C-alpha positions as CSV (number, residue, x, y, z in Angstrom):
1,M,-188.5,-131.2,54.3
2,Q,-188.2,-127.9,53.4
3,A,-187.6,-126.7,50.1
4,P,-184.2,-125.7,48.9
5,N,-182.8,-122.4,50.2
6,E,-186.0,-121.4,52.1
7,P,-185.5,-120.1,55.4
8,A,-186.4,-122.3,58.6
9,G,-188.3,-121.5,61.4
10,D,-190.4,-118.5,62.0
11,L,-188.8,-116.7,59.4
12,A,-190.9,-118.7,56.8
13,G,-194.2,-117.4,58.1
14,D,-193.3,-114.0,58.5
15,D,-195.4,-111.6,56.0
16,T,-193.6,-108.4,56.5
17,L,-193.2,-106.1,53.4
18,W,-189.4,-105.0,52.9
19,Y,-187.8,-102.5,51.2
20,V,-184.3,-102.7,50.4
21,L,-181.8,-100.1,48.9
22,V,-178.7,-101.4,46.5
23,D,-176.6,-99.6,45.0
24,Q,-179.0,-96.6,44.9
25,Q,-182.2,-98.7,43.7
26,Q,-185.2,-99.3,45.6
27,I,-186.5,-102.7,45.6
28,G,-189.3,-104.3,46.8
29,P,-191.6,-105.2,48.5
30,V,-190.7,-108.0,49.1
31,R,-191.0,-110.7,52.9
32,L,-188.4,-111.2,55.0
33,R,-188.0,-114.8,53.7
34,D,-186.3,-113.7,50.6
35,L,-184.0,-111.2,51.9
36,V,-183.3,-114.2,53.7
37,V,-182.8,-115.9,50.5
38,L,-181.0,-112.7,49.4
39,A,-178.4,-112.3,52.1
40,K,-177.6,-116.5,51.7
41,R,-176.8,-115.5,47.6
42,E,-174.5,-112.5,49.4
43,Q,-176.7,-110.0,46.9
44,L,-177.6,-108.7,50.1
45,R,-174.8,-107.2,52.2
46,Q,-175.0,-106.2,55.9
47,T,-174.5,-102.4,55.0
48,D,-177.2,-102.2,52.3
49,L,-180.1,-100.6,54.0
50,V,-183.6,-101.7,54.3
51,W,-187.1,-100.6,55.7
52,T,-190.4,-101.7,56.6
53,A,-193.7,-100.1,58.1
54,G,-193.5,-98.5,61.4
55,Q,-189.7,-97.6,61.0
56,D,-188.4,-94.1,61.7
57,S,-185.7,-94.3,58.8
58,W,-184.0,-96.7,57.0
59,I,-181.6,-98.9,58.4
60,P,-178.6,-101.2,58.2
61,A,-179.3,-105.0,56.9
62,G,-177.5,-106.3,59.6
63,S,-179.3,-105.1,62.4
64,V,-182.3,-107.3,61.4
65,P,-182.9,-110.4,63.5
66,D,-181.8,-113.5,62.2
67,L,-181.4,-112.3,59.1
68,F,-177.6,-113.3,58.4
69,S,-178.0,-115.7,60.8
70,P,-176.3,-119.4,59.8
71,L,-178.6,-121.7,57.5
72,P,-178.3,-125.7,57.0
73,P,-176.6,-126.5,54.7
74,Q,-178.3,-126.2,51.2
75,S,-178.5,-127.8,48.2
76,P,-177.4,-126.0,45.0
77,L,-179.5,-124.0,43.3
78,P,-180.9,-124.9,40.2
79,P,-179.4,-123.3,37.3
80,E,-182.6,-121.7,35.8
81,Q,-183.0,-119.9,39.6
82,T,-179.6,-118.3,39.6
83,A,-180.6,-115.7,36.9
84,A,-182.2,-112.6,37.8
85,P,-182.3,-112.4,41.6
86,I,-183.7,-109.0,41.6
87,D,-187.0,-110.2,40.7
88,V,-188.0,-112.2,43.7
89,G,-191.1,-111.5,44.7
90,K,-192.9,-111.0,42.0
91,D,-195.8,-112.7,42.7
92,D,-195.3,-111.7,46.6
93,R,-195.8,-107.9,45.3
94,V,-198.9,-108.8,43.7
95,Q,-200.2,-110.0,46.7
96,A,-199.0,-107.7,48.8
97,D,-201.8,-105.2,46.8
98,D,-204.3,-105.5,49.2
99,A,-201.6,-104.3,52.3
100,A,-203.2,-100.9,51.7
101,E,-202.1,-99.6,55.3
102,E,-199.1,-100.5,55.2
103,R,-198.7,-99.0,51.5
104,N,-199.8,-95.6,52.8
105,Q,-197.0,-95.4,55.4
106,L,-194.5,-97.0,52.6
107,Q,-195.0,-93.7,50.2
108,N,-193.9,-91.6,53.1
109,A,-191.1,-93.1,53.8
110,P,-188.1,-91.3,54.5
111,A,-185.8,-90.5,51.6
112,A,-183.6,-92.7,49.2
113,T,-180.8,-90.6,48.2
114,A,-180.6,-89.9,51.6
115,A,-180.2,-93.7,53.3
116,A,-177.7,-93.6,50.0
117,S,-175.7,-91.0,51.1
118,G,-175.3,-92.8,54.4
119,S,-177.3,-90.6,56.3
120,T,-180.1,-92.3,58.4
121,S,-182.0,-89.1,58.6
122,G,-184.3,-87.9,56.1
123,N,-183.9,-84.9,53.3
124,Y,-187.0,-83.7,52.9
125,F,-186.3,-81.4,49.6
126,V,-184.2,-84.8,48.0
127,R,-187.0,-87.0,48.8
128,H,-189.4,-84.4,47.2
129,W,-187.1,-84.4,44.4
130,R,-186.7,-88.3,44.3
131,G,-190.1,-88.3,44.1
132,Q,-190.3,-90.6,47.3
133,L,-192.8,-88.6,49.1
134,S,-196.7,-89.3,48.9
135,L,-198.4,-87.6,45.9
136,P,-200.6,-85.5,48.1
137,V,-197.9,-84.2,49.9
138,S,-195.7,-83.2,46.4
139,Y,-198.5,-81.8,44.6
140,W,-201.0,-80.0,47.0
141,I,-198.4,-79.1,49.9
142,N,-195.0,-78.9,47.8
143,G,-196.5,-77.6,44.4
144,V,-199.9,-75.4,44.6
145,L,-199.4,-74.3,48.7
146,L,-195.8,-73.7,47.9
147,N,-196.2,-71.7,45.3
148,V,-199.1,-69.6,46.9
149,V,-196.7,-68.6,49.5
150,A,-193.8,-67.5,47.5
151,A,-196.2,-65.3,45.4
152,I,-197.6,-63.6,48.8
153,V,-193.5,-63.0,49.4
154,I,-193.5,-62.1,45.9
155,V,-196.0,-59.2,46.0
156,A,-195.0,-58.4,49.6
157,I,-191.3,-57.4,48.6
158,M,-192.5,-55.5,45.2
159,T,-194.5,-53.0,47.0
160,S,-193.3,-53.0,50.2
161,S,-192.3,-49.3,51.3
162,R,-188.7,-50.1,51.7
163,F,-188.4,-51.6,48.3
164,K,-190.4,-48.8,46.7
165,N,-189.1,-45.4,48.9
166,D,-185.4,-46.7,48.7
167,F,-185.2,-47.3,45.6
168,N,-182.1,-48.6,44.4
169,P,-181.6,-49.6,40.2
170,G,-178.7,-51.9,41.0
171,V,-180.3,-54.3,43.9
172,V,-183.7,-54.0,42.5
173,L,-182.5,-55.4,39.1
174,A,-180.3,-58.3,41.5
175,S,-183.1,-58.7,43.6
176,M,-185.4,-59.0,40.0
177,I,-182.9,-61.6,38.5
178,L,-182.8,-63.5,41.9
179,I,-186.7,-64.0,42.4
180,W,-187.3,-65.0,38.4
181,S,-184.0,-67.9,39.0
182,T,-185.5,-68.4,41.6
183,I,-188.9,-69.0,40.3
184,F,-187.1,-71.5,37.7
185,I,-184.9,-73.5,40.0
186,V,-188.3,-74.0,42.6
187,A,-190.9,-75.3,39.4
188,L,-187.8,-77.4,38.1
189,W,-187.5,-78.8,42.0
190,Q,-191.4,-79.1,41.8
191,L,-192.1,-80.2,38.7
192,V,-189.8,-83.3,38.5
193,G,-190.2,-84.3,42.1
194,T,-194.0,-84.2,41.3
195,W,-193.9,-86.1,38.3
196,R,-191.2,-88.7,40.1
197,S,-194.1,-89.4,42.8
198,A,-197.2,-89.5,40.1
199,T,-195.1,-92.4,38.2
200,R,-194.3,-93.9,41.8
201,Y,-198.0,-93.6,42.4
202,S,-199.0,-95.0,38.8
203,R,-197.0,-97.8,39.4
204,A,-198.5,-98.5,42.6
205,Y,-201.6,-97.6,41.9
206,P,-202.5,-99.7,38.2
207,G,-205.9,-98.5,38.1
208,R,-206.5,-94.7,39.7
209,Y,-206.0,-91.8,37.6
210,W,-204.7,-89.6,39.6
211,G,-201.1,-89.8,38.9
212,G,-202.2,-89.2,35.3
213,V,-204.2,-86.0,36.5
214,A,-201.5,-84.7,38.5
215,K,-198.8,-85.0,35.7
216,F,-201.6,-82.9,33.4
217,F,-201.6,-79.9,35.4
218,I,-197.5,-80.5,35.7
219,V,-197.4,-79.8,31.8
220,L,-200.4,-77.0,32.5
221,G,-197.9,-75.3,35.0
222,A,-194.6,-75.2,33.6
223,I,-196.2,-74.0,30.5
224,R,-198.0,-71.1,32.4
225,T,-194.4,-70.9,33.7
226,I,-192.9,-70.1,30.6
227,I,-195.4,-67.8,29.2
228,E,-195.6,-65.8,32.4
229,F,-191.7,-65.9,32.1
230,G,-191.9,-64.2,28.4
231,Q,-194.7,-62.0,29.1
232,G,-193.8,-60.6,32.3
233,G,-190.5,-61.3,33.3
234,I,-188.8,-60.7,30.1
235,P,-189.8,-57.2,29.8
236,Q,-189.5,-56.3,33.4
237,L,-185.7,-57.4,33.4
238,A,-184.9,-55.7,30.6
239,E,-186.7,-52.5,32.0
240,F,-185.3,-52.6,35.3
241,Y,-181.6,-53.5,33.1
242,N,-182.7,-50.1,31.6
243,I,-183.1,-48.3,34.7
244,Y,-180.2,-49.2,35.9
245,A,-178.0,-48.5,32.6
246,G,-179.5,-44.8,33.1
247,D,-183.0,-45.0,31.5
248,L,-181.2,-43.7,28.1
249,A,-184.3,-44.1,26.6
250,I,-186.3,-41.9,28.8
251,G,-183.5,-39.5,28.2
252,K,-181.2,-37.3,30.0
253,Y,-181.8,-34.3,32.3
254,S,-180.1,-31.6,33.4
255,F,-180.2,-28.5,35.8
256,R,-179.6,-24.5,35.1
257,V,-179.6,-22.1,37.8
258,L,-181.4,-18.9,36.4
259,R,-181.3,-15.2,37.5
260,D,-178.4,-15.8,40.5
261,G,-179.8,-18.4,42.3
262,Q,-183.5,-17.2,43.0
263,E,-184.7,-19.8,39.9
264,L,-183.9,-23.5,38.9
265,E,-184.7,-25.4,36.0
266,F,-184.9,-29.1,35.6
267,S,-185.6,-30.5,32.0
268,G,-185.1,-33.6,30.3
269,G,-186.5,-37.3,31.7
270,I,-186.9,-38.1,35.1
271,T,-184.9,-41.0,36.4
272,F,-183.5,-42.3,39.3
273,G,-180.8,-39.9,40.8
274,A,-182.5,-36.7,39.7
275,A,-184.1,-36.8,43.0
276,N,-180.4,-36.8,44.5
277,E,-179.1,-34.6,42.6
278,L,-182.2,-32.1,43.2
279,D,-181.5,-32.4,46.6
280,R,-178.0,-31.2,45.6
281,F,-179.2,-28.1,44.2
282,L,-181.9,-27.3,46.8
283,N,-179.1,-27.3,49.7
284,A,-177.0,-25.3,48.0
285,M,-179.5,-22.7,46.7
286,G,-180.8,-20.4,49.8
287,A,-182.3,-18.1,47.5
288,L,-184.4,-20.3,46.1
289,K,-188.2,-19.9,44.9
290,I,-189.3,-21.4,42.5
291,V,-188.0,-24.5,40.0
292,H,-189.3,-24.5,35.8
293,L,-190.3,-27.8,34.9
294,N,-189.9,-29.0,31.1
295,S,-190.2,-32.9,31.1
296,E,-191.8,-35.6,29.2
297,G,-192.2,-37.3,32.5
298,G,-190.1,-40.5,33.1
299,R,-190.2,-42.6,36.9
300,I,-193.2,-42.3,38.9
301,L,-191.2,-42.7,42.2
302,A,-188.3,-40.4,41.2
303,A,-190.5,-37.9,40.7
304,Q,-192.5,-38.8,43.8
305,K,-189.3,-37.8,45.6
306,M,-188.4,-34.5,43.8
307,G,-191.7,-33.4,44.7
308,E,-191.5,-34.3,48.3
309,L,-187.9,-32.3,48.3
310,I,-189.8,-28.9,46.5
311,K,-192.8,-29.4,48.8
312,K,-190.4,-29.6,52.0
313,R,-188.7,-26.4,51.6
314,G,-192.1,-24.5,50.0
315,L,-190.9,-24.3,46.6
316,S,-193.3,-22.7,43.6
317,T,-193.1,-24.6,40.7
318,Y,-193.4,-23.5,36.9
319,V,-194.3,-24.5,33.4
320,S,-193.4,-22.3,30.2
321,N,-193.5,-25.0,27.8
322,A,-194.8,-28.5,28.7
323,C,-194.6,-30.5,31.6
324,L,-196.0,-34.1,30.6
325,S,-196.9,-37.6,32.8
326,A,-194.6,-38.3,36.2
327,C,-193.7,-34.5,35.4
328,T,-196.9,-33.6,36.8
329,I,-196.2,-35.1,40.1
330,V,-193.6,-33.3,40.5
331,F,-195.6,-30.0,39.9
332,L,-198.4,-30.9,42.0
333,H,-196.2,-30.7,45.6
334,G,-195.4,-27.0,44.2
335,R,-196.7,-24.0,47.1
336,E,-198.0,-22.1,44.3
337,R,-198.5,-23.7,40.9
338,L,-197.6,-21.3,38.2
339,I,-197.9,-21.8,34.2
340,S,-197.6,-19.8,31.2
341,A,-200.5,-19.1,29.2
342,E,-199.0,-21.6,26.3
343,A,-197.8,-24.2,29.1
344,R,-199.2,-27.4,28.2
345,I,-199.7,-30.1,31.7
346,G,-200.2,-33.6,30.6
347,F,-201.6,-36.7,31.8
348,H,-202.5,-40.1,30.8
349,Q,-202.0,-44.4,32.3
350,P,-199.1,-45.5,34.2
351,D,-196.9,-48.2,32.7
352,F,-194.5,-50.3,32.8
353,P,-193.6,-53.6,30.8
354,G,-195.0,-57.0,31.5
355,L,-198.1,-55.3,33.9
356,R,-200.5,-57.9,33.4
357,E,-204.4,-55.8,33.3
358,L,-204.7,-56.5,37.1
359,D,-201.6,-55.3,37.7
360,R,-202.0,-51.6,35.9
361,Q,-206.1,-51.8,37.2
362,M,-203.8,-51.6,40.6
363,V,-201.0,-49.4,39.8
364,I,-203.9,-46.9,38.1
365,A,-206.4,-47.0,41.4
366,E,-202.6,-45.8,42.9
367,E,-202.3,-42.8,41.0
368,V,-205.5,-41.6,41.5
369,Q,-204.5,-41.7,44.7
370,R,-201.6,-40.0,44.5
371,L,-203.7,-37.2,42.8
372,R,-206.2,-36.9,45.2
373,Q,-204.1,-36.8,48.2
374,L,-202.2,-33.9,46.3
375,G,-205.4,-31.8,46.2
376,V,-207.1,-33.2,43.1
377,S,-210.4,-33.7,42.9
378,D,-211.9,-37.0,42.2
379,A,-213.5,-36.5,38.9
380,F,-210.2,-34.9,37.8
381,A,-207.9,-37.5,39.2
382,R,-209.8,-39.8,37.3
383,K,-210.2,-38.1,33.9
384,A,-206.1,-37.6,34.5
385,N,-206.0,-42.1,34.4
386,Q,-208.1,-42.4,31.3
387,A,-205.9,-41.6,28.5
388,L,-203.6,-44.5,27.5
389,P,-200.1,-44.5,28.3
390,S,-199.6,-44.0,24.3
391,S,-201.8,-41.0,24.5
392,M,-202.1,-37.9,26.3
393,W,-204.6,-36.0,27.9
394,Y,-204.3,-32.2,27.9
395,P,-206.4,-30.4,30.4
396,S,-207.1,-25.9,29.1
397,A,-205.6,-23.8,31.3
398,A,-209.2,-22.9,32.2
399,E,-209.7,-26.4,33.9
400,L,-206.3,-26.3,35.3
401,I,-207.0,-23.1,37.2
402,A,-211.0,-24.5,38.2
403,E,-209.4,-27.9,39.5
404,K,-206.5,-25.9,41.5
405,V,-203.9,-27.9,39.1
406,A,-202.5,-25.0,38.7
407,T,-203.1,-21.7,41.4
408,R,-202.0,-18.7,38.4
409,I,-201.7,-17.8,34.9
410,I,-198.7,-15.6,34.7
411,S,-196.7,-13.8,31.9
412,S,-193.5,-16.0,30.7
413,A,-191.7,-12.4,30.9
414,E,-191.9,-12.1,34.4
415,L,-189.8,-15.5,34.8
416,A,-186.4,-16.7,33.7
417,L,-186.2,-17.9,30.3
418,S,-186.8,-21.9,30.5
419,G,-187.0,-25.2,28.1
420,I,-183.7,-23.7,26.9
421,S,-181.8,-27.3,26.5
422,P,-177.9,-27.0,27.3
423,S,-177.9,-28.3,23.4
424,Q,-179.1,-24.3,22.9
425,L,-176.9,-22.7,24.9
426,S,-174.0,-23.2,22.4
427,P,-172.8,-20.1,20.1
428,E,-173.9,-21.6,17.2
429,R,-177.8,-22.4,18.1
430,I,-177.5,-18.8,20.0
431,E,-177.0,-17.2,17.0
432,K,-179.2,-19.1,15.0
433,T,-181.8,-18.2,17.6
434,L,-180.8,-14.6,17.5
435,L,-181.2,-14.3,13.8
436,E,-184.2,-16.0,13.7
437,H,-185.6,-12.5,14.4
438,P,-185.9,-9.8,11.0
439,I,-184.8,-7.0,13.2
440,Y,-181.3,-8.6,14.5
441,A,-180.8,-10.6,11.1
442,S,-181.0,-7.1,9.1
443,L,-178.5,-5.5,12.5
444,R,-175.9,-7.4,11.6
445,R,-176.0,-6.9,7.4
446,T,-175.6,-3.0,8.3
447,N,-174.6,-2.4,11.3
448,P,-171.7,-5.2,12.3
449,D,-170.6,-3.8,15.2
450,V,-173.6,-3.2,17.7
451,Y,-175.1,-6.8,16.5
452,A,-172.1,-8.1,18.2
453,R,-173.0,-6.0,21.5
454,V,-176.3,-7.7,21.4
455,Y,-174.9,-10.5,20.5
456,E,-172.7,-10.6,23.2
457,K,-175.8,-9.2,25.8
458,F,-177.9,-11.5,24.3
459,E,-175.5,-14.3,25.2
460,S,-174.7,-13.7,28.5
461,G,-178.1,-13.4,29.2
462,L,-179.2,-16.2,28.7
463,R,-176.6,-18.0,30.3
464,R,-177.5,-16.5,33.4
465,G,-180.9,-17.6,33.0
466,S,-182.2,-13.7,32.9
467,S,-186.0,-13.5,31.9
468,F,-187.0,-12.6,28.4
469,A,-188.4,-9.3,29.9
470,E,-184.5,-8.4,31.3
471,L,-182.8,-9.3,28.1
472,R,-184.8,-7.1,26.1
473,G,-184.4,-4.6,28.8
474,E,-180.8,-4.5,27.8
475,I,-180.6,-5.6,24.2
476,F,-183.6,-3.7,22.9
477,P,-182.1,0.3,23.8
478,M,-179.1,-0.6,21.4
479,T,-181.4,-2.0,18.5
480,L,-183.8,1.0,19.3
481,A,-180.6,3.3,18.7
482,A,-179.2,1.7,15.6
483,F,-182.4,2.1,13.9
484,E,-183.9,5.5,14.7
485,E,-180.1,6.6,13.3
486,A,-181.7,4.4,10.2
487,L,-184.7,5.8,10.1
488,P,-184.1,9.8,8.9
489,H,-182.1,8.3,6.1
490,T,-184.6,6.1,4.4
491,S,-186.1,5.9,1.1
492,Q,-189.5,8.5,0.6
493,S,-191.7,4.7,0.3
494,L,-190.8,3.2,3.5
495,L,-190.6,6.7,5.2
496,L,-193.9,7.1,3.9
497,E,-195.2,4.1,4.7
498,F,-193.5,4.0,8.7
499,A,-195.8,6.8,8.9
500,K,-198.5,5.6,7.7
501,F,-197.8,2.3,10.2
502,L,-197.9,4.7,13.2
503,S,-200.9,6.8,12.7
504,T,-202.7,3.6,12.0
505,T,-201.5,1.6,14.6
506,A,-202.6,4.7,17.3
507,T,-206.3,4.7,16.1
508,T,-206.4,0.9,16.7
509,L,-204.9,0.9,19.8
510,N,-206.9,4.0,21.0
511,R,-209.8,2.5,20.2
512,D,-209.2,-1.1,22.2
513,N,-207.3,0.9,24.9
514,P,-206.4,4.5,25.1
515,S,-203.6,3.2,27.9
516,N,-202.5,0.2,25.9
517,C,-201.8,2.4,22.9
518,Y,-199.9,5.2,25.5
519,F,-197.5,2.8,26.7
520,Y,-196.8,0.9,23.4
521,F,-195.6,4.4,22.0
522,N,-193.8,5.0,25.1
523,S,-192.0,1.6,25.9
524,E,-189.5,3.7,27.9
525,K,-192.4,4.6,30.9
526,A,-193.3,0.3,30.8
527,S,-192.0,-2.5,32.7
528,A,-190.4,-4.8,30.5
529,G,-192.9,-7.0,31.4
530,M,-195.5,-5.4,30.1
531,V,-194.5,-3.9,26.7
532,L,-194.3,-8.2,26.3
533,E,-197.1,-8.7,27.2
534,L,-198.7,-5.3,24.7
535,R,-196.6,-6.9,22.3
536,K,-198.1,-10.9,22.7
537,T,-201.5,-9.3,22.9
538,Y,-201.6,-7.4,19.6
539,K,-199.3,-9.8,17.8
540,S,-200.0,-9.2,14.2
541,I,-199.1,-4.9,15.1
542,S,-195.7,-6.6,16.6
543,S,-194.9,-8.7,13.8
544,A,-195.8,-5.7,11.0
545,E,-193.5,-3.2,13.0
546,D,-190.7,-5.8,13.0
547,D,-191.0,-6.3,9.4
548,L,-190.9,-2.6,8.9
549,M,-187.6,-2.1,11.2
550,A,-186.1,-4.6,9.5
551,R,-186.7,-3.2,6.1
552,I,-185.6,0.0,7.1
553,L,-182.9,-1.3,8.5
554,D,-181.4,-3.5,5.4
555,S,-182.2,-0.1,3.5
556,Y,-179.4,1.9,5.4
557,S,-176.5,2.2,3.2
558,G,-175.4,5.7,4.4
559,K,-176.1,8.8,5.1
560,V,-178.3,11.4,2.7
561,R,-178.6,15.2,3.3
562,L,-181.6,16.0,6.0
563,P,-183.4,19.2,5.3
564,S,-182.6,22.0,6.9
565,E,-185.0,23.9,9.6
566,K,-185.4,26.5,6.5
567,D,-186.4,23.7,4.2
568,I,-189.8,22.5,6.4
569,S,-190.4,25.2,7.7
570,G,-193.3,26.0,5.5
571,S,-194.7,22.3,5.7
572,L,-194.0,22.5,9.7
573,E,-195.7,25.7,10.9
574,K,-198.6,24.0,8.4
575,V,-198.8,20.9,10.6
576,Q,-198.7,23.1,14.1
577,A,-200.9,25.1,13.4
578,A,-203.6,22.3,11.9
579,M,-203.0,20.4,15.0
580,A,-203.1,23.9,17.9
581,A,-206.6,25.1,16.2
582,R,-207.9,21.3,16.6
583,F,-206.3,20.3,19.8
584,G,-205.4,23.9,21.5
585,D,-203.8,23.4,25.5
586,D,-204.2,19.7,25.1
587,L,-201.2,19.4,22.9
588,S,-199.3,20.0,26.5
589,V,-199.5,15.9,26.4
590,F,-196.5,16.0,24.5
591,D,-194.4,18.1,26.8
592,G,-192.7,15.2,28.7
593,G,-193.2,13.3,32.0
594,D,-195.9,10.5,32.7
595,L,-199.4,11.4,31.6
596,P,-202.3,10.0,33.6
597,P,-204.8,7.7,32.5
598,S,-207.1,9.9,31.4
599,K,-205.0,11.7,29.0
600,H,-203.5,8.8,27.6
601,S,-206.6,8.8,24.5
602,T,-206.0,12.4,23.8
603,F,-202.1,11.7,23.3
604,C,-202.9,8.6,20.9
605,T,-205.7,10.7,19.6
606,I,-203.2,14.0,18.7
607,L,-200.6,11.6,17.8
608,A,-202.6,9.6,14.8
609,A,-203.7,13.1,13.2
610,M,-200.5,14.7,13.2
611,Y,-198.6,12.1,10.7
612,E,-202.3,11.9,9.0
613,D,-201.6,15.6,8.5
614,V,-198.3,14.7,7.4
615,L,-199.9,12.2,5.1
616,K,-202.0,14.7,2.9
617,M,-198.9,16.9,2.5
618,P,-197.0,16.2,-1.0
619,P,-194.9,13.2,-1.3
620,G,-191.8,15.2,-1.3
621,D,-192.9,18.0,1.7
622,A,-193.8,15.2,3.6
623,T,-190.8,13.1,3.2
624,A,-188.5,16.1,4.1
625,L,-190.8,16.5,7.3
626,L,-191.0,13.4,8.4
627,R,-186.9,13.0,8.2
628,H,-186.5,16.3,9.8
629,L,-188.8,15.4,13.0
630,F,-187.2,11.6,13.3
631,S,-183.8,13.5,12.9
632,N,-184.6,15.4,15.9
633,K,-186.6,13.4,17.7
């Protein structure tokens, strides 16, 4: 006889292992006869899904032959057997451990969730999420290999020429958010699926340790992802947001048209958008020749674009004050690269938040290559990238010229005044700048009308972008006229001090360079640029002269009685006789007209001697003669 509820015939001897999905829960492995028992108890429905080795997908239980066929009447189940029907076949599952080949096939079975959703075709991603792929597939293919592929794709995107050259802050920020969001979603999918697969592996193979090893590395991977996001992702996302928001930390940039459109000044931070605005200026300024640069740097890609625009139009670049970091990229694209003697050109390593050391070295190598392509030697390019991002290397003017970073040092007087921010062009700042010079401060106190005209010319010139030489050429004649009006009426002590200054200066400059001496005392015969160079060369003399002129202007409180020719005739004749006896026909150098360089020394020698002879007279006679000479100049 057969036992109660046991299937009859061939089903009782069928050892095929089956798996069942009941309410999305997987049960098994069980033998076919156990499925028959469950079916007869109505705990297995014909719509429930089952699977056994050799099938491509889960199938409805009703499609299994003989599973729901009628059985002979059975005696009632013993009470103790009515409980825990899910545990049917536990012993059989232990016995099934010997069927290694079938179990390996089982781990590649179609996804349970696909079956639960009523689909007979498996969804690979859901199968991984449910942990129903084999551990090797979950860990090595979906974990390690997928990470490698994702890294390659991300690097390809970030280094692609289109991503760099067509840099759009909004697109890049959105891309970075999408990349990191995808990383987290994929990482979560990998972690959960592989963890579940490892758990199934450990249950199926209690004596094997690979499931635990996989979980250990899963935890390490999760920790690593979190650390990388904290060290790289968060800083980079914050920086890309700053770029998108306008790079306020780098500072705003501005353009200023100078010298009626012949020159253009860029100042401030190099941010995205600067290149497009530069392009608009270049298109509108047909007479443009030189671009002034006064910037502490900014974004490398934006600087590269600006440089390419300058190079395309064959423009020269010029630095009067400072061009640092990324600004040097723009500067090096100039046809001629001009600097003032005071200019500072600064280099350091590129930087970006979240860069790992390997990434930093790659970026540095790119910058070395960029500098070499711009004509800089390999040694200079490497040295330019040695300074840390927090510091700066300033090559000397001689180094810049020797390395052909700069092509020429020029006088700042030759070009428009630059390095002036828009805030410095307010009336208050302009007046403050003017009054920092002692002569103009004294002029405002003693001759407000002349000062008002000087200020008007100075402000207009600054706003037009005139050169300093052009500015001085406009305002100094007015200042000099006011000084010459005040000089004969100043105090005796100041008159004698001024005469002493003229004599000493003529002697000093004549000894150094007779032509410099000649043009210093005949500035109307020199170019404005030459006058400024002389004042720069003899800075201490120029400063002493300015101080003396300011004190003489300050002392002017009204006209004093000037001596008549009769009053000074004796003193004048005495000086003239001494000069004629000493210099004879050489006195003709004071007849007017331009003198050849061979006569410059003679002019300065006679000038110094004349004031020396005047100063040898009694102070009263010398003062009277000086008042006469200066009032008839």
